[in-house]
ZANUTI-446168 format. One line per 8 residues: number of its first residue (from 1); for each residue x, y, z of C-alpha. Coordinates in Angstrom, 2 decimals. Layout:
BEGIN
NUM	X Y Z; ...
This chain:
BEGIN
1	46.46 12.88 23.08; 43.72 11.07 25.06; 43.62 7.39 24.09; 40.51 5.15 24.23; 42.38 2.78 26.53; 42.52 5.47 29.19; 38.73 5.61 29.52; 37.23 4.21 32.75
9	36.14 0.58 32.52; 32.40 1.28 33.09; 32.37 3.48 30.01; 33.80 0.72 27.85; 31.37 -1.87 29.23; 28.44 0.37 28.43; 29.56 0.42 24.80; 29.13 -3.41 24.59
17	25.55 -4.05 25.76; 22.79 -2.60 23.54; 20.46 -2.28 26.52; 18.99 -4.09 29.54; 17.48 -7.54 29.11; 13.78 -8.22 29.29; 12.56 -9.24 32.74; 11.81 -12.73 31.33
25	15.55 -13.23 30.66; 16.74 -11.60 33.88; 18.69 -14.75 34.79; 20.97 -14.07 31.80; 21.94 -10.63 33.04; 25.68 -9.94 33.17; 28.45 -10.03 30.58; 29.48 -13.52 31.72
33	26.16 -14.86 30.38; 26.35 -13.20 26.95; 27.80 -16.33 25.30; 24.84 -18.39 26.44; 22.92 -16.80 23.60; 25.55 -14.96 21.53; 27.88 -17.76 20.48; 28.85 -19.19 17.16
41	28.38 -15.96 15.24; 25.41 -13.73 14.51; 23.54 -16.33 12.45; 23.58 -18.88 15.29; 21.43 -16.75 17.61; 18.13 -18.19 16.33; 19.43 -21.71 16.88; 20.28 -20.74 20.46
49	16.74 -19.45 20.91; 15.30 -22.75 19.65; 17.53 -24.72 22.02; 15.65 -23.16 24.97; 12.25 -22.56 23.38; 11.82 -26.11 22.15; 8.10 -25.69 21.54; 8.81 -22.99 18.96
57	11.64 -25.01 17.42; 9.38 -28.04 17.11; 6.63 -26.02 15.43; 9.16 -24.64 12.93; 10.50 -28.14 12.17; 6.97 -29.50 11.69; 5.96 -26.48 9.56; 3.02 -25.93 11.89
65	1.40 -22.71 13.05; 2.80 -19.21 12.73; 6.42 -20.25 13.37; 6.15 -22.99 10.79; 5.40 -20.67 7.86; 8.26 -20.22 5.34; 8.40 -16.47 5.98; 8.84 -16.81 9.74
73	11.18 -19.81 9.51; 13.49 -17.78 7.29; 13.52 -14.79 9.64; 15.82 -14.31 12.61; 14.13 -14.70 16.01; 15.40 -11.27 17.07; 13.45 -9.58 14.27; 10.24 -10.16 16.27
81	11.69 -10.83 19.73; 14.32 -8.16 20.46; 15.59 -8.86 23.95; 17.65 -5.77 24.78; 14.62 -3.48 24.69; 14.23 -2.85 28.39; 13.14 -4.84 31.44; 9.48 -4.01 30.85
89	9.39 -5.27 27.24; 7.42 -8.52 26.87; 9.76 -9.92 24.16; 7.18 -9.86 21.36; 7.10 -7.28 18.60; 3.71 -8.10 17.04; 3.57 -7.69 13.21; 0.34 -5.69 13.53
97	1.31 -3.89 16.72; -0.44 -6.03 19.38; -1.85 -9.51 20.00; -5.42 -8.18 19.59; -4.60 -6.96 16.06; -2.66 -10.05 15.05; -3.84 -11.49 11.73; -4.61 -15.09 12.73
105	-4.41 -16.16 9.10; -0.62 -16.04 9.52; -0.90 -19.21 11.65; -2.52 -21.13 8.81; -5.82 -21.24 10.71; -8.00 -18.20 9.97; -10.63 -17.26 12.54; -14.25 -17.13 11.41
113	-17.65 -16.49 12.98; -17.63 -17.04 16.76; -13.90 -17.80 16.70; -13.27 -14.33 15.28; -15.32 -12.79 18.09; -13.50 -14.61 20.89; -10.74 -12.99 22.90; -7.22 -14.36 22.54
121	-7.25 -15.55 26.15; -10.48 -17.52 25.60; -8.52 -20.10 23.60; -4.87 -19.48 24.53; -5.13 -20.85 28.06; -3.72 -23.87 29.82; -7.08 -25.63 29.61; -6.67 -26.14 25.87
129	-2.87 -26.37 25.58; -2.71 -30.13 25.10; -0.75 -30.37 21.85; 2.79 -31.74 21.40; 4.28 -28.23 21.41; 3.02 -27.60 24.96; 5.12 -30.42 26.42; 8.24 -28.91 24.85
137	7.80 -25.41 26.30; 10.83 -23.82 27.99; 9.15 -23.32 31.39; 6.53 -25.24 33.43; 3.08 -24.30 32.30; 4.10 -23.88 28.69; 4.24 -20.94 26.34; 1.27 -18.59 26.27
145	0.62 -18.91 22.54; 1.60 -22.53 21.73; 0.12 -25.93 22.40; -3.30 -25.54 20.74; -4.62 -27.97 18.13; -7.04 -27.13 15.31; -9.39 -30.08 15.65; -12.80 -29.24 17.09
153	-12.56 -31.83 19.85; -9.30 -30.31 21.09; -11.45 -27.59 22.69; -15.07 -28.80 22.45; -16.73 -31.88 23.86; -17.97 -34.37 21.27; -21.62 -34.68 22.23; -22.02 -37.44 19.63
161	-19.42 -39.59 21.40; -17.60 -40.30 18.16; -20.63 -41.70 16.37; -20.23 -39.26 13.47; -16.46 -39.33 13.22; -14.00 -36.68 14.28; -14.66 -33.99 11.64; -17.37 -31.81 13.25
169	-17.18 -29.41 10.30; -19.10 -31.81 8.10; -22.23 -30.54 9.82; -21.24 -27.58 12.00; -19.43 -24.31 11.33; -17.78 -21.88 13.76; -21.08 -20.15 14.45; -23.40 -21.95 16.90
177	-23.51 -25.62 17.90; -27.31 -25.55 17.84; -27.29 -25.03 14.06; -25.86 -27.42 11.49; -25.47 -25.50 8.23; -23.45 -28.36 6.76; -26.21 -30.86 7.38; -29.67 -31.01 5.89
185	-31.82 -33.99 6.70; -33.27 -33.70 3.23; -29.94 -34.88 1.87; -30.30 -38.18 3.69; -32.39 -41.12 2.63; -35.20 -39.87 4.86; -36.25 -36.20 4.53; -38.12 -34.90 7.58
193	-41.53 -33.44 6.88; -44.36 -32.08 9.00; -44.52 -33.78 12.41; -41.20 -35.52 11.85; -39.44 -32.18 11.55; -40.37 -31.33 15.14; -39.24 -34.64 16.63; -36.09 -34.48 18.76
201	-33.13 -36.25 17.16; -32.75 -38.66 20.10; -36.30 -39.94 19.57; -35.05 -41.76 16.49; -31.30 -42.02 17.01; -31.14 -42.99 20.69; -33.64 -45.81 21.05; -33.37 -49.55 21.57
209	-34.53 -50.04 17.98; -31.15 -48.87 16.69; -29.03 -51.01 19.02; -27.39 -48.26 21.04; -24.30 -48.86 23.16; -22.48 -46.92 25.86; -19.15 -45.12 25.81; -16.53 -45.61 28.60
217	-18.24 -42.87 30.63; -21.55 -44.66 30.58; -23.25 -42.31 28.11; -25.46 -43.78 25.39; -23.99 -43.28 21.93; -26.53 -42.12 19.33; -26.75 -44.20 16.15; -27.11 -42.07 13.06
225	-26.64 -44.77 10.51; -27.92 -47.19 9.70; -31.38 -46.30 11.02; -34.21 -48.45 9.60; -36.79 -46.28 7.87; -38.09 -48.20 4.90; -41.39 -48.75 6.64; -43.39 -46.66 9.10
233	-43.46 -49.70 11.36; -39.72 -49.36 11.88; -40.61 -46.64 14.38; -44.39 -46.73 14.84; -46.59 -49.50 16.13; -49.14 -50.68 13.61; -52.50 -50.36 15.38; -54.10 -52.32 12.55
241	-51.89 -55.33 13.26; -51.08 -55.71 9.59; -54.69 -56.03 8.44; -54.36 -53.03 6.10; -50.98 -53.93 4.70; -47.50 -52.55 5.47; -47.68 -49.30 3.43; -49.04 -46.79 5.91
249	-48.52 -43.90 3.48; -51.36 -45.20 1.40; -53.66 -43.42 3.83; -51.59 -41.42 6.26; -49.26 -38.47 5.89; -46.67 -36.97 8.17; -49.11 -34.15 9.03; -50.58 -36.48 11.65
257	-52.13 -39.87 12.10; -55.58 -38.37 12.31; -55.33 -36.67 8.90; -56.25 -39.29 6.38; -55.71 -38.96 2.62; -59.08 -40.36 1.76; -58.45 -40.25 -1.96; -55.28 -42.31 -1.53
265	-53.81 -40.16 -4.25; -50.17 -40.58 -5.27; -49.12 -37.09 -6.40; -45.76 -38.43 -7.50; -47.38 -39.75 -10.65; -48.38 -36.28 -11.83; -46.39 -33.70 -13.74; -45.85 -31.86 -10.50
273	-44.49 -34.02 -7.69; -44.91 -32.40 -4.32; -41.70 -31.46 -2.52; -40.86 -29.47 0.55; -43.61 -27.14 1.71; -45.79 -28.25 -1.16; -46.01 -31.69 0.41; -47.83 -30.21 3.41
281	-50.13 -27.90 1.50; -53.84 -28.64 1.66; -55.20 -30.03 -1.56; -57.89 -27.36 -1.68; -55.27 -24.60 -1.62; -54.36 -25.52 -5.20; -57.33 -27.53 -6.42; -60.28 -25.90 -4.68
289	-63.19 -28.23 -4.91; -62.00 -29.76 -8.20; -65.05 -28.28 -9.90; -63.28 -26.77 -12.92; -60.62 -28.00 -15.32; -58.23 -25.28 -14.03; -58.71 -26.60 -10.52; -58.14 -30.13 -11.59
297	-54.92 -29.25 -13.41; -53.75 -25.86 -12.11; -50.84 -24.20 -13.93; -47.45 -24.98 -12.36; -44.86 -23.84 -14.88; -43.56 -21.03 -12.66; -43.86 -20.01 -9.04; -45.90 -17.00 -10.16
305	-48.55 -19.41 -11.36; -49.61 -19.76 -7.73; -47.67 -17.21 -5.70; -48.05 -13.44 -5.78; -44.88 -11.36 -6.20; -44.45 -10.19 -2.60; -41.43 -8.08 -3.61; -43.30 -5.82 -6.06
313	-40.86 -6.59 -8.90; -37.86 -5.34 -6.87; -36.41 -8.87 -6.82; -35.67 -8.93 -10.53; -32.09 -10.22 -10.64; -30.20 -7.71 -12.80; -33.49 -7.01 -14.61; -33.53 -10.51 -16.11
321	-36.98 -11.34 -14.81; -35.94 -14.64 -13.25; -38.53 -16.60 -11.30; -38.86 -17.03 -7.51; -36.89 -20.26 -7.78; -33.75 -18.22 -8.32; -33.70 -17.37 -4.62; -36.17 -19.74 -2.97
329	-36.81 -23.46 -2.83; -39.95 -25.45 -2.19; -38.60 -26.08 1.33; -39.51 -22.52 2.30; -39.00 -18.89 1.46; -36.19 -18.67 3.98; -33.30 -19.00 3.90; -32.65 -17.60 0.44
337	-30.44 -19.72 -1.78; -29.05 -16.81 -3.79; -25.32 -17.51 -4.24; -22.40 -15.09 -4.31; -22.02 -15.75 -8.03; -25.63 -14.77 -8.58; -25.27 -11.72 -6.34; -22.35 -10.65 -8.55
345	-24.87 -10.04 -11.32; -26.57 -7.34 -9.28; -25.54 -3.70 -9.00; -23.50 -4.52 -5.90; -21.29 -7.65 -6.07; -20.26 -8.95 -2.64; -16.56 -8.95 -1.82; -14.36 -9.24 1.26
353	-16.21 -9.09 4.58; -19.47 -8.47 2.76; -19.48 -12.12 1.68; -19.86 -13.12 5.36; -22.68 -10.72 6.22; -26.13 -12.20 6.78; -28.60 -11.22 4.06; -30.94 -9.59 6.58
361	-28.19 -7.23 7.74; -28.54 -5.32 4.45; -31.91 -6.51 3.21; -34.00 -5.87 6.30; -37.69 -5.10 6.47; -39.02 -1.58 6.02; -41.62 -0.71 8.66; -42.54 2.68 7.20
369	-46.12 3.35 6.05; -45.17 3.43 2.36; -42.99 0.32 2.49; -45.54 -2.09 1.04; -46.22 0.13 -1.96; -42.50 0.28 -2.72; -41.14 -3.12 -1.66; -44.21 -5.35 -1.78
377	-46.08 -7.14 0.97; -42.87 -8.80 2.23; -41.48 -5.27 2.94; -37.96 -6.63 2.36; -35.56 -3.96 1.04; -33.95 -5.82 -1.85; -32.30 -2.77 -3.43; -30.73 -0.84 -0.54
385	-28.63 2.27 -1.13; -25.00 1.30 -1.86; -23.37 4.27 -3.59; -20.97 4.91 -0.70; -19.85 3.11 2.45; -21.96 5.51 4.50; -25.05 4.23 2.81; -24.78 1.44 5.40
393	-22.00 2.40 7.80; -21.90 5.34 10.22; -18.87 7.63 10.22; -17.06 6.40 13.32; -14.56 9.26 13.06; -17.08 12.03 13.64; -16.41 15.21 11.67; -12.61 14.91 11.66
401	-12.38 14.06 7.95; -15.22 16.21 6.66; -12.83 18.75 5.11; -11.10 16.16 2.91; -11.86 16.32 -0.83; -13.64 12.96 -0.50; -15.44 14.10 2.69; -13.81 11.24 4.57
409	-15.09 8.39 2.40; -14.32 5.10 4.20; -12.78 3.44 1.13; -9.97 6.01 1.16; -8.41 4.18 4.11; -10.30 0.89 4.44; -10.98 -2.10 2.21; -13.73 -4.66 2.08
417	-11.34 -7.13 3.73; -12.00 -5.40 7.07; -11.68 -2.13 8.94; -8.24 -3.09 10.16; -5.54 -2.79 9.14; -6.05 0.57 7.44; -4.55 0.95 3.99; -3.47 4.49 4.82
425	0.25 3.82 4.58; 3.55 5.64 4.97; 3.38 7.00 1.43; -0.03 8.54 2.11; 1.20 9.95 5.42; 4.09 11.63 3.57; 1.58 14.00 1.95; 0.64 15.35 5.38
433	2.55 17.82 7.52; 4.54 15.05 9.24; 6.05 12.42 6.90; 6.81 9.10 8.62; 10.40 7.97 8.32; 12.47 5.11 9.70; 11.36 4.21 13.26; 8.33 6.49 13.06
441	7.13 4.40 10.12; 7.15 1.27 12.30; 4.97 2.74 15.05; 1.36 1.68 15.46; -1.00 4.49 14.45; -2.56 4.50 17.92; 0.82 5.27 19.52; 0.39 8.87 18.35
449	-3.28 9.16 17.38; -5.00 6.99 20.00; -6.72 8.58 22.97; -4.45 6.63 25.34; -0.82 7.11 24.32; 1.80 5.55 26.63; 4.52 8.10 27.26; 2.57 11.00 25.72
457	-0.22 13.21 27.08; -3.60 11.52 26.50; -5.87 13.07 23.90; -9.13 14.35 25.33; -12.22 12.68 23.86; -14.42 15.11 21.97; -17.66 14.77 20.05; -15.76 15.53 16.83
465	-13.70 12.34 17.27; -16.75 10.12 16.83; -17.12 6.63 18.24; -13.52 5.48 17.67; -10.99 6.91 20.18; -8.69 8.14 17.45; -7.70 11.72 16.59; -6.19 12.34 13.17
473	-4.83 15.87 13.57; -2.64 15.95 16.65; -0.63 18.89 18.06; 2.77 17.17 18.10; 4.93 17.74 15.01; 8.21 18.86 16.60; 10.66 16.39 18.14; 10.52 18.02 21.58
481	6.74 17.72 21.61; 7.09 13.95 22.09; 10.67 13.37 23.19; 12.53 14.80 26.16; 15.35 17.16 25.18; 18.48 16.13 27.08; 20.08 19.39 25.90; 17.42 21.42 27.74
489	16.75 23.65 24.72; 20.37 24.76 24.42; 20.49 24.05 20.68; 16.89 24.92 19.84; 15.86 28.14 18.18; 16.21 30.82 20.83; 18.56 28.65 22.93; 22.07 29.46 24.08
497	23.64 27.82 21.02; 20.86 27.57 18.40; 21.44 25.07 15.59; 19.70 25.50 12.25; 17.27 22.63 11.76; 16.85 21.84 15.46; 17.02 18.18 16.46; 17.12 17.03 12.82
505	20.47 18.78 12.34; 22.16 16.11 14.47; 19.65 13.24 14.71; 17.44 11.30 12.32; 14.36 9.16 12.82; 16.32 5.91 12.87; 17.81 6.41 16.32; 18.97 9.06 18.77
513	22.42 7.62 19.21; 24.82 7.86 17.60; 24.00 11.33 16.28; 23.99 11.95 12.55; 26.92 14.37 12.86; 29.82 13.06 10.76; 33.43 14.04 10.20; 32.48 16.15 7.20
521	29.73 18.04 9.06; 31.70 18.59 12.28; 33.16 21.73 10.72; 29.70 23.32 10.95; 30.17 23.41 14.70; 33.41 25.42 14.71; 35.97 22.62 14.84; 37.21 20.88 11.69
529	38.15 17.24 12.26; 41.47 16.56 10.55; 44.16 13.92 10.74; 44.08 11.75 13.85; 41.10 13.71 15.14; 38.96 12.02 12.47; 39.49 8.64 14.16; 39.02 9.88 17.72
537	35.85 8.58 19.45; 33.29 11.31 20.13; 33.30 10.69 23.87; 37.08 11.26 24.02; 36.36 14.99 23.64; 32.65 15.17 24.52; 32.87 13.38 27.84; 29.26 14.06 28.83
545	27.90 11.76 26.14; 29.41 8.69 27.81; 26.38 6.60 28.88; 25.45 6.24 32.52; 22.92 3.42 32.71; 19.98 3.63 30.36; 20.21 7.22 29.20; 18.31 6.91 25.94
553	16.02 9.85 25.19; 12.49 9.07 26.36; 8.95 10.25 25.70; 7.98 13.33 27.65; 5.86 11.51 30.27; 8.54 8.94 31.04; 11.35 9.24 33.60; 13.55 12.28 33.00
561	16.69 11.70 30.98; 20.13 12.83 32.11; 21.04 16.38 30.98; 23.60 16.40 28.19; 26.03 19.15 27.14; 28.29 18.82 24.12; 30.83 21.57 24.80; 34.42 20.38 24.29
569	37.92 21.93 24.31; 39.08 23.48 21.04; 42.80 24.17 21.62; 45.62 21.65 21.63; 46.78 22.61 25.12; 43.30 21.89 26.56; 43.57 18.23 25.58; 47.27 17.52 25.17
577	50.03 18.13 27.75; 53.09 19.84 26.22; 56.42 18.00 26.70; 58.35 21.21 25.98; 57.63 23.08 29.17; 57.92 26.84 28.69; 60.74 26.77 26.12; 58.63 28.42 23.43
585	56.67 30.84 25.58; 58.70 33.79 24.29; 57.89 33.07 20.65; 55.48 35.34 18.86; 52.89 32.54 18.74; 53.55 31.79 22.44; 54.41 28.21 21.60; 51.14 27.16 19.96
593	51.30 23.44 19.17; 49.87 23.82 15.65; 52.82 26.05 14.70; 55.00 22.95 14.50; 52.61 19.98 14.64; 49.65 18.97 12.50; 46.60 16.95 13.47; 47.99 13.90 11.65
601	50.64 13.05 14.26; 53.01 14.57 16.82; 56.18 13.14 15.29; 57.73 14.34 13.13; 56.79 18.01 13.58; 55.93 18.37 9.92; 55.00 22.06 10.14; 58.38 23.05 11.65
609	60.97 24.47 9.25; 64.43 24.88 10.86; 65.60 27.40 8.28; 62.45 29.50 8.58; 61.59 29.21 12.24; 65.11 29.49 13.84; 68.19 31.62 13.49; 70.30 28.60 12.52
617	69.87 27.46 8.95; 70.65 23.83 8.32; 72.96 23.30 5.43; 75.52 20.79 4.27; 76.11 18.01 6.73; 73.75 19.57 9.27; 70.72 18.49 7.25; 71.20 14.84 8.20
625	72.10 15.28 11.85; 69.52 13.89 14.32; 67.83 16.55 16.49; 69.13 15.12 19.78; 72.77 15.55 18.62; 72.33 19.31 18.93; 69.41 19.48 21.38; 70.50 17.69 24.55
633	68.23 15.83 26.97; 67.21 17.94 29.95; 65.42 16.37 32.92; 64.54 19.76 34.38; 62.13 20.75 31.63; 58.42 20.12 32.18; 59.18 17.84 35.10; 60.54 15.00 32.99
641	62.98 13.85 30.35; 62.70 15.96 27.20; 64.86 17.77 24.68; 66.07 21.30 25.15; 65.31 23.25 22.00; 66.15 26.70 23.29; 68.39 28.24 24.33; 71.01 26.24 22.38
649	74.37 27.71 21.30; 74.80 28.25 17.57; 78.60 28.35 17.75; 80.52 25.60 15.95; 82.82 24.89 18.88; 79.76 24.12 21.05; 79.40 20.91 19.13; 82.71 20.49 17.34
657	85.24 21.19 20.14; 88.66 19.52 19.53; 87.85 18.34 16.03; 90.95 19.98 14.55; 93.20 18.30 17.11; 92.03 14.91 15.99
């Protein structure tokens, strides 16, 4: 019987390593280096990783970033960073399939506005890697993804030189620096109106009147508070030299020094104080020439008292008839102040990504000839079509999904949270002609359906595919359509030894090796595994499956895999050398091993019956006599020391000579 210990050393070594190391860990190649990572048991591997990758370990300890989340801290490093996956593997198994698809919310810092539009490499570069984690990186230069901080000034220059504190988000968002959605001058103690609204900020906040000082670089630091503004003379020279008093607003307005309010009228004392745009409106626009009582006290209960409905009644919020003030303020018609809660009362509540869309993206202006009659003089489409996703969105998949019962409605696969990831999952795929199982279920959709498929033939772009390079119905459904067949079709239908079920008869979608053939199913291949054969390694009989380098089955466009044949001997004599020589060649069974021995063991020969299989029946005292007392040792048989079983004399005196004399 062939023992495992007789196998060549290279074959045993290849059973230890699960595969070649990534190129990044090439210095650890060789069995002598295994313990540098694999020591202290399976659970200590992550600790070994952290001992080298100190930046990651520090982030986990500080509960910062992606590696500091409870989910990632509880996971083994190897679950996302499998090392023995080939020299070309970059050591990162991204949760969403790639760095570009990575959900940045996992880091605890979701990307919004311009941050969401930036490429990963725009931020993850040495220029911005200044955080504590960067100094702890395993190699000079730091890790590619660590070392960033979430404060604005970690990446952006503070143009205010610290005058407004360190939290830029009080005024700015992640959109554009030139806009300050978080800041409205009207919320300060000095709202800007008319001419003041056009004055550059530095004209008031970077003058000698506010006692400016310089930063270490020599730049003047703007002063935003306190800025004197109680009197016009805080900024403007009084050309009257105080002769007309200190209250300039008694005559002047912010529309200009040359525009004098001759009536010196304080509108604040009326029932309708002027705010916002109303403060700059000409008196005659509301009061005419003050010739009638209606002009002297024009109605002001609602906006419609003065303003025409420019939306032709299409702006009625959920048909409640609310006034213009629901959406607009006296500061101007734009931007609208309609909130998400108010929008929820309409026929189309905003959810997911829709909450971030600019109003004008859906409610644009209609330039058609009949637009004014339908939407009013503003021509703003306030009730756009919204029955289906395609009311606004084009079908980026062309005509591929037109035959579906839902005609390819976007919501079948996508949600309002974003186009990616798709919600078409493994369970939905199971209803198609190719259910996804095991490792197939972990593949990125684009690995099979994308136009560029590493290891597989690229899919030709057609007009039917639409804008997105993604084909839903692909030609590959059989194993050999994607994977190289190391058996060269021998076991396929029509092959030399066809197997029912093809590849799936021996393999499953979890892995190619070891095959799914078990002891119980081995009988289907013409050889029942019994006794000691059940514990015999496969390669002891099927020598061609012993690995030679990296012989894992590959995709069809990768390097060719080594041919593999599974034929093996089926008779005892083909594997085991007989110690009996030709003693039993004259028997009817020509000395077949299984006539006397079973597959459980060679000794004792439990199938041999001395009374049945020989001419000498054992009886009486002969039953307890050891075999070698009657069958002598013969060094001439089979080239070695063995027992002679035949011919052996059956006469009593051959064994009992001289017994009577004694």
